[in-house]
All heavy atoms as an XYZ file, in Angstrom:
713
protein
N     -10.198      0.351    -47.054
C      -9.868      1.750    -47.088
C      -8.343      1.842    -47.308
O      -7.567      1.141    -46.734
C     -10.183      2.443    -45.709
C      -9.840      3.896    -45.731
S     -10.239      4.710    -44.199
C     -12.023      4.553    -44.138
N      -7.925      2.719    -48.168
C      -6.534      2.942    -48.520
C      -6.033      4.333    -48.037
O      -6.826      5.227    -47.906
C      -6.333      2.833    -50.027
C      -6.656      1.479    -50.514
C      -5.710      0.271    -50.136
O      -4.502      0.643    -49.940
O      -6.127     -0.810    -50.050
N      -4.787      4.501    -47.813
C      -4.237      5.678    -47.345
C      -3.041      6.106    -48.201
O      -2.242      5.352    -48.678
C      -3.704      5.478    -45.818
C      -3.106      6.679    -45.157
C      -4.228      7.706    -44.827
C      -2.450      6.257    -43.842
N      -2.945      7.483    -48.489
C      -1.788      7.920    -49.329
C      -1.387      9.270    -48.616
O      -2.144      9.993    -48.028
C      -2.353      8.310    -50.754
N      -0.098      9.503    -48.668
C       0.616     10.627    -48.099
C       0.867     11.680    -49.209
O       1.290     11.326    -50.248
C       1.912     10.111    -47.380
C       2.582     11.304    -46.652
C       3.875     10.749    -45.935
C       4.502     11.824    -45.276
N       5.739     11.314    -44.576
N       0.676     12.962    -48.826
C       0.797     14.029    -49.755
C       2.274     14.522    -49.593
O       2.719     14.733    -48.487
C      -0.157     15.178    -49.529
C      -1.532     14.651    -49.725
C       0.134     16.364    -50.423
C      -2.715     15.670    -49.278
N       2.990     14.702    -50.688
C       4.327     15.199    -50.674
C       4.292     16.662    -50.500
O       3.260     17.408    -50.660
C       5.185     14.744    -51.966
O       4.600     15.575    -53.116
C       5.084     13.333    -52.184
N       5.476     17.293    -50.425
C       5.516     18.790    -50.320
C       5.070     19.415    -51.639
O       4.779     20.611    -51.627
C       7.011     19.237    -49.987
O       7.886     18.832    -50.982
N       5.124     18.725    -52.722
C       4.668     19.196    -54.014
C       3.198     18.962    -54.283
O       2.645     19.232    -55.323
C       5.445     18.655    -55.178
C       6.956     19.047    -55.145
C       7.677     18.437    -56.334
C       9.189     18.822    -56.293
N       9.847     18.282    -57.444
N       2.503     18.381    -53.270
C       1.061     18.097    -53.371
C       0.782     16.855    -54.186
O      -0.331     16.560    -54.560
N       1.783     15.981    -54.329
C       1.628     14.734    -55.117
C       1.274     13.533    -54.157
O       1.692     13.615    -53.001
C       2.907     14.427    -55.826
C       3.351     15.497    -56.830
C       4.650     15.208    -57.494
O       5.564     14.739    -56.878
N       4.798     15.667    -58.661
N       0.646     12.601    -54.653
C       0.356     11.375    -53.874
C       0.663     10.182    -54.725
O       0.683     10.268    -55.938
C      -1.086     11.286    -53.379
C      -2.024     11.174    -54.532
C      -1.409     12.386    -52.425
C      -3.451     10.824    -54.111
N       0.983      9.021    -54.112
C       1.051      7.752    -54.778
C      -0.248      7.121    -54.588
O      -0.653      6.835    -53.410
C       2.220      6.902    -54.298
O       3.381      7.673    -54.530
C       2.243      5.615    -55.033
N      -0.960      6.724    -55.653
C      -2.331      6.048    -55.559
C      -1.973      4.566    -55.369
O      -1.245      3.994    -56.125
C      -3.080      6.313    -56.791
C      -3.323      7.786    -57.043
C      -4.427      5.605    -56.758
C      -3.880      8.177    -58.335
N      -2.558      4.033    -54.292
C      -2.304      2.550    -53.927
C      -2.707      1.724    -55.157
O      -3.664      2.099    -55.861
C      -3.177      2.286    -52.736
C      -3.323      3.645    -52.095
C      -3.356      4.692    -53.270
N      -2.022      0.582    -55.316
C      -2.194     -0.296    -56.405
C      -3.721     -0.715    -56.497
O      -4.349     -0.732    -57.563
C      -1.311     -1.576    -56.289
C      -1.679     -2.637    -57.346
C       0.210     -1.101    -56.477
N      -4.251     -1.087    -55.318
C      -5.612     -1.536    -55.269
C      -6.595     -0.438    -55.937
O      -7.498     -0.768    -56.686
C      -6.087     -1.817    -53.856
C      -7.509     -2.035    -53.617
C      -8.120     -3.280    -53.956
C      -8.374     -1.061    -53.114
C      -9.464     -3.485    -53.826
C      -9.703     -1.280    -52.957
C     -10.326     -2.453    -53.254
O     -11.619     -2.706    -53.087
N      -6.352      0.748    -55.552
C      -7.209      1.942    -56.103
C      -6.995      2.082    -57.501
O      -7.962      2.249    -58.308
C      -6.996      3.180    -55.308
C      -7.774      4.358    -55.840
C      -7.286      3.025    -53.758
N      -5.726      2.028    -57.951
C      -5.475      2.103    -59.394
C      -6.126      1.032    -60.236
O      -6.788      1.336    -61.279
C      -3.965      2.126    -59.747
C      -3.254      3.361    -59.200
C      -1.824      3.472    -59.767
N      -0.983      2.270    -59.606
C      -0.163      2.009    -58.739
N       0.121      2.909    -57.731
N       0.656      0.984    -58.674
N      -6.116     -0.131    -59.672
C      -6.820     -1.315    -60.368
C      -8.343     -1.036    -60.474
O      -8.991     -1.304    -61.457
C      -6.485     -2.618    -59.696
C      -5.079     -3.112    -60.031
C      -4.789     -4.427    -59.368
C      -3.374     -4.840    -59.730
N      -3.116     -6.127    -59.102
N      -8.930     -0.551    -59.313
C     -10.396     -0.398    -59.254
C     -10.753      0.739    -60.236
O     -11.802      0.667    -60.820
C     -10.812      0.027    -57.845
C     -10.732     -1.129    -56.865
C     -11.693     -2.241    -57.139
C     -13.082     -1.866    -56.569
N     -14.021     -2.986    -56.730
N      -9.957      1.772    -60.360
C     -10.159      2.819    -61.258
C      -9.857      2.492    -62.712
O     -10.336      3.206    -63.649
C      -9.459      4.087    -60.901
C      -9.819      4.869    -59.638
C      -8.828      5.926    -59.265
C     -11.199      5.428    -59.764
N      -9.061      1.447    -62.943
C      -8.623      1.110    -64.249
C      -7.684      2.060    -64.842
O      -7.782      2.368    -65.997
N      -6.773      2.699    -64.067
C      -5.845      3.713    -64.484
C      -4.457      3.143    -64.500
O      -3.990      2.273    -63.728
C      -5.987      4.989    -63.796
C      -7.326      5.656    -63.940
C      -5.683      4.819    -62.275
N      -3.574      3.693    -65.385
C      -2.293      3.428    -65.573
C      -1.446      4.690    -65.630
O      -2.014      5.818    -65.734
C      -1.968      2.559    -66.787
C      -2.698      1.147    -66.767
O      -2.357      0.347    -65.839
N      -3.542      0.943    -67.655
N      -0.086      4.546    -65.685
C       0.826      5.762    -65.822
C       0.293      6.626    -67.065
O       0.065      6.048    -68.058
C       2.234      5.312    -66.101
C       3.275      6.360    -66.183
C       4.595      5.928    -66.362
O       4.840      4.735    -66.171
O       5.503      6.769    -66.727
N       0.230      7.798    -66.840
C      -0.110      8.845    -67.859
C      -1.608      9.012    -68.027
O      -2.017     10.025    -68.627
N      -2.454      8.264    -67.409
C      -3.850      8.412    -67.408
C      -4.234      9.654    -66.568
O      -3.480     10.082    -65.739
C      -4.564      7.198    -66.899
C      -4.631      6.034    -67.855
O      -4.109      6.204    -69.014
O      -4.956      4.899    -67.349
N      -5.350     10.200    -66.859
C      -5.914     11.409    -66.081
C      -7.045     11.008    -65.195
O      -7.864     10.185    -65.562
C      -6.326     12.548    -67.123
C      -5.176     13.106    -67.939
C      -5.586     14.163    -68.767
C      -4.382     14.642    -69.548
N      -4.734     15.766    -70.383
N      -7.035     11.682    -64.015
C      -8.072     11.457    -63.099
C      -8.940     12.662    -63.000
O      -8.532     13.812    -63.220
C      -7.476     11.070    -61.720
C      -6.741      9.880    -61.625
C      -6.085      9.811    -60.166
C      -7.528      8.706    -61.885
N     -10.237     12.424    -62.702
C     -11.215     13.516    -62.518
C     -11.533     13.592    -61.048
O     -11.792     12.491    -60.435
C     -12.394     13.258    -63.417
C     -13.395     14.251    -63.511
C     -12.881     15.447    -64.241
C     -14.493     13.684    -64.458
N     -11.544     14.733    -60.480
C     -11.990     14.974    -59.077
C     -13.316     15.705    -59.177
O     -13.435     16.725    -59.649
C     -10.933     15.849    -58.449
C      -9.626     15.151    -58.237
C      -8.718     15.262    -59.253
C      -9.323     14.298    -57.066
C      -7.407     14.654    -59.089
C      -8.112     13.725    -57.051
C      -7.146     13.880    -58.010
N     -14.358     15.032    -58.519
C     -15.714     15.465    -58.571
C     -16.174     15.816    -57.234
O     -16.083     14.937    -56.317
C     -16.648     14.419    -59.172
C     -16.118     13.970    -60.546
C     -18.100     14.842    -59.206
C     -16.674     12.707    -61.060
N     -16.602     17.044    -56.985
C     -17.098     17.465    -55.577
C     -18.629     17.201    -55.639
O     -19.377     17.731    -56.583
C     -16.850     18.863    -55.335
C     -17.299     19.310    -53.935
C     -16.941     20.703    -53.551
O     -16.367     21.417    -54.384
O     -17.285     21.113    -52.415
N     -19.114     16.583    -54.670
C     -20.565     16.312    -54.606
C     -20.974     16.269    -53.048
O     -20.380     15.431    -52.334
C     -20.806     15.001    -55.190
C     -22.380     14.745    -55.437
C     -22.629     13.504    -56.246
O     -22.232     13.522    -57.436
O     -23.035     12.584    -55.695
N     -21.801     17.165    -52.639
C     -22.294     17.160    -51.280
C     -21.125     17.246    -50.228
O     -21.126     16.546    -49.338
C     -23.172     16.012    -50.899
C     -24.454     15.936    -51.748
O     -24.936     16.992    -52.104
O     -24.921     14.889    -52.167
N     -20.067     18.031    -50.505
C     -19.040     18.171    -49.572
C     -18.015     17.123    -49.588
O     -17.086     17.105    -48.850
N     -18.147     16.193    -50.442
C     -17.137     15.014    -50.716
C     -16.536     15.112    -51.990
O     -17.070     15.646    -52.960
C     -17.899     13.654    -50.574
C     -18.519     13.399    -49.237
C     -19.205     12.026    -49.242
N     -19.631     11.736    -47.909
C     -20.149     10.564    -47.589
N     -20.135      9.552    -48.450
N     -20.507     10.303    -46.347
N     -15.241     14.687    -52.103
C     -14.521     14.609    -53.391
C     -14.397     13.132    -53.835
O     -13.972     12.286    -53.061
C     -13.140     15.263    -53.124
C     -13.145     16.597    -52.604
C     -12.305     15.190    -54.432
C     -13.718     17.746    -53.474
N     -14.841     12.866    -54.973
C     -14.757     11.629    -55.568
C     -13.715     11.663    -56.727
O     -13.538     12.644    -57.345
C     -16.100     11.159    -56.192
C     -17.166     11.037    -55.254
C     -18.072     12.051    -54.880
C     -17.391      9.919    -54.497
C     -18.994     11.891    -53.927
C     -18.386      9.685    -53.573
C     -19.208     10.719    -53.232
N     -12.994     10.515    -56.835
C     -11.936     10.361    -57.888
C     -12.415      9.450    -58.936
O     -12.962      8.364    -58.522
C     -10.564      9.849    -57.306
C      -9.557      9.708    -58.351
C     -10.111     10.767    -56.192
N     -12.320      9.791    -60.239
C     -12.841      8.935    -61.241
C     -11.791      8.868    -62.369
O     -11.042      9.757    -62.628
C     -14.170      9.394    -61.742
N     -11.813      7.809    -63.155
C     -11.050      7.685    -64.324
C     -11.697      8.578    -65.442
O     -12.832      8.358    -65.886
C     -11.066      6.174    -64.747
C     -10.333      5.955    -66.043
O     -10.126      6.776    -66.931
N      -9.837      4.770    -66.248
N     -10.950      9.634    -65.869
C     -11.558     10.625    -66.790
C     -11.908      9.994    -68.121
O     -13.009     10.400    -68.773
C     -10.604     11.802    -66.987
O      -9.389     11.404    -67.651
N     -11.274      9.030    -68.577
C     -11.532      8.320    -69.892
C     -12.878      7.597    -69.800
O     -13.730      7.704    -70.685
C     -10.430      7.379    -70.278
O      -9.215      8.077    -70.352
C     -10.671      6.680    -71.588
N     -13.038      6.976    -68.686
C     -14.284      6.223    -68.436
C     -15.521      7.198    -68.325
O     -16.588      6.906    -68.873
C     -14.293      5.314    -67.223
C     -13.338      4.136    -67.387
S     -13.559      3.134    -68.844
C     -15.194      2.499    -68.488
N     -15.325      8.358    -67.649
C     -16.351      9.320    -67.620
C     -16.730      9.858    -68.925
O     -17.881      9.946    -69.311
C     -15.988     10.527    -66.660
C     -15.749      9.918    -65.195
C     -16.980     11.548    -66.725
C     -16.961      9.485    -64.507
N     -15.780     10.125    -69.757
C     -15.990     10.681    -71.144
C     -16.697      9.602    -71.902
O     -17.606      9.877    -72.746
C     -14.671     10.963    -71.755
N     -16.276      8.287    -71.768
C     -16.899      7.278    -72.528
C     -18.353      7.093    -72.133
O     -19.222      6.924    -73.015
C     -16.177      5.847    -72.234
C     -16.785      4.775    -72.979
C     -16.665      4.527    -74.349
C     -17.458      3.778    -72.290
C     -17.201      3.419    -74.993
C     -17.970      2.602    -72.841
C     -17.857      2.445    -74.259
N     -18.720      7.076    -70.884
C     -20.067      7.015    -70.416
C     -20.904      8.241    -70.912
O     -22.184      8.013    -71.266
C     -20.157      6.941    -68.940
C     -19.686      5.670    -68.431
C     -19.860      5.507    -66.871
N     -19.321      4.240    -66.471
C     -18.405      4.092    -65.449
N     -17.956      5.200    -64.844
N     -17.907      2.941    -65.136
N     -20.279      9.445    -70.891
C     -21.105     10.550    -71.427
C     -21.331     10.424    -72.986
O     -22.383     10.824    -73.456
C     -20.226     11.882    -71.150
C     -20.379     12.265    -69.721
C     -19.503     13.514    -69.405
O     -18.854     14.097    -70.358
O     -19.482     13.896    -68.180
N     -20.369      9.858    -73.686
C     -20.553      9.637    -75.204
C     -21.687      8.576    -75.380
O     -22.541      8.733    -76.156
C     -19.299      9.158    -75.815
N     -21.659      7.526    -74.456
C     -22.679      6.555    -74.606
C     -24.095      7.152    -74.343
O     -25.042      6.883    -75.092
C     -22.454      5.439    -73.574
C     -21.464      4.348    -73.936
C     -21.393      3.295    -72.868
O     -21.355      3.587    -71.669
N     -21.301      2.066    -73.308
N     -24.164      7.984    -73.289
C     -25.456      8.663    -73.016
C     -25.913      9.534    -74.218
O     -27.128      9.598    -74.530
C     -25.332      9.432    -71.715
N     -24.991     10.250    -74.799
C     -25.250     11.188    -75.894
C     -25.778     10.365    -77.064
O     -26.637     10.976    -77.743
C     -24.046     11.944    -76.291
N     -25.294      9.173    -77.306
C     -25.677      8.375    -78.484
C     -26.828      7.428    -78.154
O     -27.223      6.638    -79.071
C     -24.512      7.627    -79.014
C     -23.607      8.399    -79.816
C     -22.281      8.791    -79.207
C     -23.875      9.031    -80.959
C     -21.370      9.577    -79.926
C     -23.009      9.815    -81.705
C     -21.766     10.133    -81.161
N     -27.259      7.422    -76.956
C     -28.372      6.465    -76.531
C     -29.554      6.680    -77.497
O     -29.998      7.768    -77.647
C     -28.795      6.698    -75.123
N     -30.056      5.583    -78.074
C     -31.186      5.587    -78.938
C     -30.907      5.831    -80.333
O     -31.753      5.780    -81.182
N     -29.676      6.269    -80.672
C     -29.379      6.660    -82.038
C     -29.384      5.431    -82.953
O     -29.867      5.510    -84.128
C     -28.023      7.330    -82.127
C     -28.092      8.774    -81.684
C     -29.030      9.669    -82.482
O     -28.865      9.643    -83.710
O     -29.992     10.172    -81.810
N     -28.942      4.304    -82.493
C     -28.869      3.065    -83.325
C     -30.284      2.639    -83.682
O     -30.564      2.362    -84.803
C     -28.116      1.897    -82.580
N     -31.200      2.720    -82.687
C     -32.546      2.368    -82.948
C     -33.155      3.411    -83.908
O     -33.887      2.977    -84.876
C     -33.316      2.342    -81.598
C     -34.717      1.938    -81.829
C     -35.476      1.847    -80.438
O     -34.809      1.578    -79.503
O     -36.704      1.968    -80.453
N     -32.904      4.605    -83.739
C     -33.456      5.692    -84.605
C     -32.942      5.439    -85.995
O     -33.745      5.685    -86.957
C     -32.991      7.055    -84.095
C     -33.627      8.317    -84.815
C     -33.106      9.561    -84.345
N     -31.730      9.862    -84.689
C     -31.314     10.197    -85.876
N     -32.081     10.360    -86.909
N     -29.995     10.342    -86.136
N     -31.679      5.014    -86.204
C     -31.226      4.837    -87.603
C     -31.508      3.382    -88.061
O     -31.177      3.099    -89.208
C     -29.672      5.031    -87.507
C     -29.190      6.436    -87.203
C     -27.695      6.453    -86.980
C     -29.533      7.372    -88.398
N     -32.121      2.613    -87.293
C     -32.536      1.290    -87.703
C     -31.328      0.358    -87.817
O     -31.369     -0.725    -88.589
N     -30.449      0.549    -86.907
C     -29.230     -0.414    -86.855
C     -29.513     -1.363    -85.717
O     -29.589     -1.085    -84.575
C     -28.042      0.456    -86.455
C     -27.624      1.610    -87.402
C     -26.504      2.442    -86.863
C     -27.404      1.117    -88.782
N     -29.546     -2.603    -86.253
C     -29.892     -3.752    -85.180
C     -28.639     -4.526    -84.823
O     -28.638     -5.286    -83.822
C     -30.912     -4.605    -85.900
C     -32.233     -3.977    -86.067
C     -33.189     -4.892    -86.803
C     -34.531     -4.191    -87.001
N     -34.434     -3.085    -88.033
N     -27.598     -4.534    -85.664
C     -26.426     -5.367    -85.333
C     -25.217     -4.717    -86.062
O     -25.299     -3.748    -86.730
C     -26.583     -6.814    -85.753
C     -26.988     -6.984    -87.153
O     -26.549     -6.187    -88.026
O     -27.616     -8.044    -87.488
N     -23.979     -5.403    -85.874
C     -22.757     -4.909    -86.446
C     -22.768     -4.839    -87.988
O     -22.255     -3.923    -88.591
C     -21.610     -5.825    -85.897
C     -20.216     -5.285    -86.247
C     -19.153     -6.167    -85.617
O     -19.449     -6.814    -84.614
O     -18.075     -6.119    -86.256
N     -23.506     -5.775    -88.554
C     -23.547     -5.793    -90.053
C     -24.227     -4.574    -90.541
O     -23.931     -4.000    -91.551
C     -24.330     -7.016    -90.525
C     -23.582     -8.382    -90.417
O     -22.277     -8.222    -90.294
O     -24.090     -9.378    -90.265
N     -25.321     -4.079    -89.869
C     -26.016     -2.828    -90.197
C     -25.076     -1.644    -90.161
O     -25.140     -0.792    -90.949
C     -27.272     -2.623    -89.278
C     -28.306     -3.620    -89.535
O     -28.357     -4.283    -90.599
O     -29.285     -3.727    -88.641
N     -24.236     -1.648    -89.105
C     -23.327     -0.502    -88.947
C     -22.281     -0.524    -90.093
O     -22.063      0.507    -90.726
C     -22.536     -0.634    -87.552
C     -21.484      0.482    -87.460
C     -23.569     -0.430    -86.452
N     -21.709     -1.749    -90.369
C     -20.728     -1.841    -91.459
C     -21.402     -1.373    -92.823
O     -20.751     -0.678    -93.536
C     -20.239     -3.363    -91.583
C     -19.401     -3.524    -92.844
C     -19.406     -3.625    -90.331
N     -22.571     -1.784    -93.100
C     -23.270     -1.494    -94.256
C     -23.462      0.020    -94.418
O     -23.363      0.655    -95.485
C     -24.541     -2.222    -94.463
C     -24.334     -3.751    -94.758
O     -23.314     -4.059    -95.291
N     -25.264     -4.588    -94.348
N     -23.911      0.594    -93.181
C     -24.055      2.028    -93.249
C     -22.810      2.821    -93.498
O     -22.797      3.772    -94.337
C     -24.605      2.574    -91.849
C     -24.866      4.050    -91.792
S     -25.476      4.538    -90.076
C     -23.856      4.511    -89.301
N     -21.679      2.362    -92.976
C     -20.391      3.015    -93.268
C     -20.000      2.886    -94.677
O     -19.523      3.781    -95.333
C     -19.304      2.376    -92.337
C     -19.609      2.870    -90.833
C     -17.919      2.870    -92.730
C     -18.782      2.199    -89.778
N     -20.147      1.657    -95.264
C     -19.860      1.439    -96.660
C     -20.752      2.372    -97.559
O     -20.141      3.012    -98.513
C     -20.204     -0.037    -97.100
C     -19.111     -0.980    -96.623
C     -19.470     -2.421    -96.997
C     -18.420     -3.415    -96.405
N     -18.773     -4.799    -96.738
N     -21.975      2.543    -97.196
C     -22.863      3.404    -98.002
C     -22.445      4.836    -97.856
O     -22.382      5.590    -98.840
C     -24.245      3.289    -97.543
C     -25.289      4.071    -98.329
C     -25.448      3.673    -99.794
O     -25.203      2.454   -100.113
O     -25.708      4.535   -100.721
N     -22.022      5.270    -96.675
C     -21.516      6.643    -96.457
C     -20.250      6.841    -97.317
O     -20.086      7.922    -97.893
C     -21.237      6.860    -95.024
C     -20.571      8.142    -94.648
C     -21.336      9.326    -94.688
C     -19.278      8.229    -94.402
C     -20.782     10.523    -94.351
C     -18.627      9.419    -94.204
C     -19.358     10.612    -94.147
N     -19.344      5.942    -97.298
C     -18.104      6.071    -98.019
C     -18.327      6.094    -99.571
O     -17.693      6.900   -100.260
C     -17.138      4.915    -97.627
C     -16.501      5.012    -96.338
C     -15.593      3.927    -96.027
N     -14.999      4.036    -94.750
C     -14.486      3.056    -94.021
N     -14.395      1.799    -94.508
N     -13.841      3.358    -92.856
N     -19.310      5.298    -99.993
C     -19.682      5.338   -101.440
C     -20.213      6.710   -101.794
O     -19.806      7.227   -102.838
C     -20.709      4.221   -101.674
C     -21.192      4.175   -103.121
C     -22.211      3.025   -103.232
C     -22.838      3.133   -104.619
N     -24.035      2.214   -104.696
N     -21.135      7.246   -101.056
C     -21.718      8.509   -101.328
C     -20.653      9.566   -101.217
O     -20.653     10.501   -102.093
C     -22.826      8.907   -100.323
C     -24.007      8.039   -100.445
C     -25.048      8.212    -99.375
O     -24.838      9.110    -98.519
O     -26.091      7.465    -99.317
N     -19.713      9.538   -100.403
C     -18.704     10.576   -100.242
C     -17.751     10.437   -101.448
O     -17.377     11.451   -102.018
C     -17.892     10.395    -98.968
C     -16.871     11.470    -98.712
C     -16.191     11.355    -97.435
N     -15.344     10.142    -97.550
C     -14.733      9.624    -96.541
N     -14.626     10.173    -95.363
N     -13.976      8.497    -96.671
N     -17.467      9.247   -101.913
C     -16.580      9.052   -103.056
C     -17.200      9.609   -104.294
O     -16.578     10.267   -105.115
C     -16.301      7.594   -103.259
C     -15.269      7.220   -104.279
C     -14.943      5.839   -104.362
C     -13.978      5.505   -105.406
N     -13.629      4.161   -105.501
N     -18.519      9.469   -104.445
C     -19.221      9.976   -105.562
C     -19.363     11.455   -105.549
O     -19.178     12.059   -106.608
C     -20.650      9.286   -105.585
C     -20.757      7.819   -105.890
C     -22.062      7.236   -105.673
O     -23.058      7.891   -105.259
O     -22.249      6.041   -106.038
N     -19.529     12.026   -104.328
C     -19.526     13.480   -104.330
C     -18.233     14.032   -104.669
O     -18.137     15.061   -105.375
C     -19.879     13.956   -102.821
C     -21.348     14.370   -102.626
C     -21.572     15.096   -101.297
N     -20.901     14.589   -100.176
C     -21.292     13.656    -99.282
N     -22.498     13.138    -99.537
N     -20.591     13.317    -98.285
N     -17.092     13.416   -104.200
C     -15.762     13.884   -104.449
C     -15.471     13.838   -105.951
O     -14.811     14.674   -106.551
C     -14.712     13.175   -103.714
C     -14.792     13.593   -102.180
O     -15.332     14.623   -101.832
N     -14.198     12.759   -101.376
N     -15.930     12.725   -106.669
C     -15.713     12.595   -108.035
C     -16.499     13.668   -108.798
O     -16.021     14.228   -109.800
C     -16.195     11.170   -108.433
N     -17.743     14.025   -108.317
C     -18.515     14.953   -109.091
C     -17.844     16.351   -108.832
O     -18.072     17.250   -109.779
C     -19.934     15.047   -108.398
C     -20.765     13.902   -108.848
O     -20.293     13.163   -109.717
O     -21.804     13.569   -108.236
N     -17.261     16.621   -107.738
C     -16.561     17.978   -107.497
C     -15.164     18.013   -108.056
O     -14.648     19.187   -108.063
C     -16.643     18.191   -105.967
C     -17.930     18.355   -105.343
O     -18.949     18.850   -106.126
N     -18.214     18.088   -104.186
N     -14.619     16.954   -108.442
C     -13.200     16.927   -108.875
C     -13.085     17.097   -110.303
O     -12.382     17.620   -111.018
């Protein structure tokens, strides 16, 4: 258990142990989540990353992407099609 003191401006210094566990550094943003009368602190970047992962869950399978080469090939095909469209419109 770690302890932090609140300044007159409402600021605290987050103990090193807690910063390491959260994976946060200077300038990072924290998210405060209220749940069942408790407040949890989370790394906002990691929460956003997890939400993005959940949103894309199953998309690789749906698109038939089995490995990194499939992703690279899909991007190359997309760029080729975009270049062709731009050439037709230019």
